[in-house]
C-alpha positions as CSV (number, residue, x, y, z in Angstrom):
1,X,-28.8,-27.1,20.0
2,X,-32.4,-26.7,21.0
3,X,-33.5,-23.7,23.0
4,X,-36.8,-23.8,24.8
5,X,-37.5,-22.5,28.3
6,X,-35.0,-22.5,31.2
7,X,-35.8,-23.9,34.6
8,X,-37.4,-21.3,36.8
9,X,-34.4,-21.5,39.1
10,X,-32.2,-20.0,36.4
11,X,-29.7,-22.8,37.0
12,X,-28.6,-25.2,34.3
13,X,-25.8,-27.6,33.5
14,X,-24.5,-29.5,30.5
15,X,-21.9,-32.3,30.3
16,X,-20.0,-33.2,27.2
17,X,-16.7,-34.5,25.9
18,X,-13.7,-32.3,26.9
19,X,-12.8,-31.4,23.3
20,X,-12.8,-28.2,21.1
21,X,-16.2,-28.8,19.6
22,X,-17.8,-29.0,23.0
23,X,-16.0,-25.9,24.1
24,X,-17.5,-24.1,21.1
25,X,-21.0,-25.4,21.7
26,X,-20.9,-24.6,25.5
27,X,-19.5,-21.1,24.8
28,X,-22.3,-20.4,22.3
29,X,-24.9,-21.8,24.6
30,X,-23.6,-19.6,27.4
31,X,-23.6,-16.5,25.3
32,X,-27.2,-17.1,24.1
33,X,-28.5,-17.8,27.7
34,X,-26.6,-14.8,29.0
35,X,-28.1,-12.5,26.4
36,X,-31.6,-13.7,27.3
37,X,-31.4,-14.1,31.0
38,X,-29.2,-11.4,32.4
39,X,-28.9,-7.6,31.9
40,X,-25.3,-6.9,31.0
41,X,-23.6,-4.2,29.0
42,X,-21.7,-5.4,25.9
43,X,-18.3,-5.3,27.8
44,X,-19.6,-7.4,30.8
45,X,-21.3,-9.9,28.4
46,X,-18.0,-10.3,26.5
47,X,-16.0,-10.7,29.7
48,X,-18.3,-13.4,31.1
49,X,-18.3,-15.3,27.8
50,X,-14.5,-15.0,27.4
51,X,-13.8,-16.1,31.0
52,X,-16.2,-19.1,30.5
53,X,-14.5,-20.0,27.2
54,X,-11.1,-19.9,28.9
55,X,-12.2,-22.2,31.7
56,X,-13.7,-24.6,29.1
57,X,-10.6,-24.4,26.9
58,X,-8.3,-25.1,29.8
59,X,-10.3,-28.2,30.6
60,X,-10.2,-29.5,27.1
61,X,-6.5,-28.7,26.7
62,X,-5.2,-29.9,30.1
63,X,-7.6,-32.1,32.1
64,X,-6.9,-35.3,30.3
65,X,-3.4,-34.7,29.1
66,X,-1.8,-38.0,28.1
67,X,-5.1,-39.9,28.2
68,X,-8.3,-40.2,26.2
69,X,-10.5,-37.1,26.6
70,X,-13.1,-37.5,29.4
71,X,-16.0,-35.3,30.2
72,X,-16.4,-31.7,31.3
73,X,-19.5,-30.1,32.8
74,X,-20.5,-26.4,32.5
75,X,-22.8,-25.4,35.4
76,X,-24.4,-22.0,35.4
77,X,-26.5,-20.4,38.1
78,X,-28.0,-17.0,38.4
79,X,-29.0,-15.5,41.8
80,X,-31.5,-12.8,40.9
81,X,-31.6,-11.5,44.5
82,X,-27.8,-11.0,44.6
83,X,-27.6,-10.1,40.8
84,X,-24.8,-12.7,40.5
85,X,-24.0,-15.2,37.8
86,X,-21.8,-18.1,38.8
87,X,-20.2,-20.3,36.1
88,X,-18.4,-23.5,37.1
89,X,-16.5,-26.0,34.9
90,X,-15.8,-29.4,36.3
91,X,-13.7,-32.3,35.0
92,X,-12.5,-35.7,36.2
93,X,-8.9,-35.4,35.0
94,X,-5.7,-34.8,36.9
95,X,-4.6,-31.3,38.0
96,X,-1.2,-30.4,36.8
97,X,0.3,-27.4,38.5
98,X,2.9,-25.9,36.1
99,X,5.6,-24.0,37.7
100,X,5.7,-20.2,37.2
101,X,8.6,-20.5,34.8
102,X,7.1,-23.3,32.7
103,X,7.2,-22.2,29.1
104,X,4.0,-24.0,28.3
105,X,2.1,-21.9,30.9
106,X,-0.3,-19.5,29.4
107,X,-2.2,-16.6,30.9
108,X,-5.6,-18.4,31.2
109,X,-5.8,-18.3,34.9
110,X,-4.7,-14.7,35.1
111,X,-7.3,-13.9,32.4
112,X,-10.1,-15.6,34.3
113,X,-9.2,-13.8,37.5
114,X,-9.1,-10.4,35.7
115,X,-12.4,-10.9,33.9
116,X,-14.4,-12.2,36.9
117,X,-15.2,-10.6,40.2
118,X,-14.1,-13.8,42.0
119,X,-12.4,-16.9,40.7
120,X,-11.7,-20.2,42.6
121,X,-9.8,-23.2,41.3
122,X,-9.7,-26.5,43.1
123,X,-7.6,-29.2,41.6
124,X,-6.6,-32.6,42.6
125,X,-6.0,-36.1,41.3
126,X,-9.7,-36.7,40.7
127,X,-10.5,-33.5,38.9
128,X,-10.6,-29.8,38.8
129,X,-13.4,-27.3,39.5
130,X,-13.1,-23.7,38.3
131,X,-15.8,-21.3,39.5
132,X,-16.2,-17.8,38.2
133,X,-18.5,-15.3,39.9
134,X,-19.8,-12.1,38.2
135,X,-21.6,-9.4,40.2
136,X,-24.0,-6.7,39.0
137,X,-26.0,-9.1,36.7
138,X,-29.7,-8.4,37.3
139,X,-32.3,-10.7,35.6
140,X,-34.1,-9.6,32.5
141,X,-37.9,-9.4,32.5
142,X,-37.9,-12.5,30.2
143,X,-35.5,-14.4,32.3
144,X,-37.3,-17.7,32.1
145,X,-38.0,-17.7,28.4
146,X,-34.9,-19.5,27.2
147,X,-33.7,-23.0,28.1
148,X,-31.2,-25.6,27.1
149,X,-32.3,-29.0,26.0
150,X,-30.3,-31.7,24.3
């Protein structure tokens, strides 16, 4: 992981293999960026990182079930004027909608919805997009100091 300077827009994206090591890498990258770019209290920081981790883990666990792992993309944007962070996770797998009584069904979607201010999930046969929106996230003075390269 190489950290340099973020693009001035505050937006960035990374694509990697949908597997546990990429989930860990993306989560750590998100936590570092968030600490540098956005003013959050410790609870809000933890909520954003946990919700992001859950979206990534769901992708790694479910998007390519029964097939070789494909890719996932973590896209992050910060709108300084609205003080909003948006985190989206994209994959190209197949959406499987477990029934409410499915014993394999976890609480990941409920957790993402509880931790974010707004959560959207769009799934289909060509992939799934999960977007998490977090309000009250003003930029730090050093907002453009950190970036993601690699």
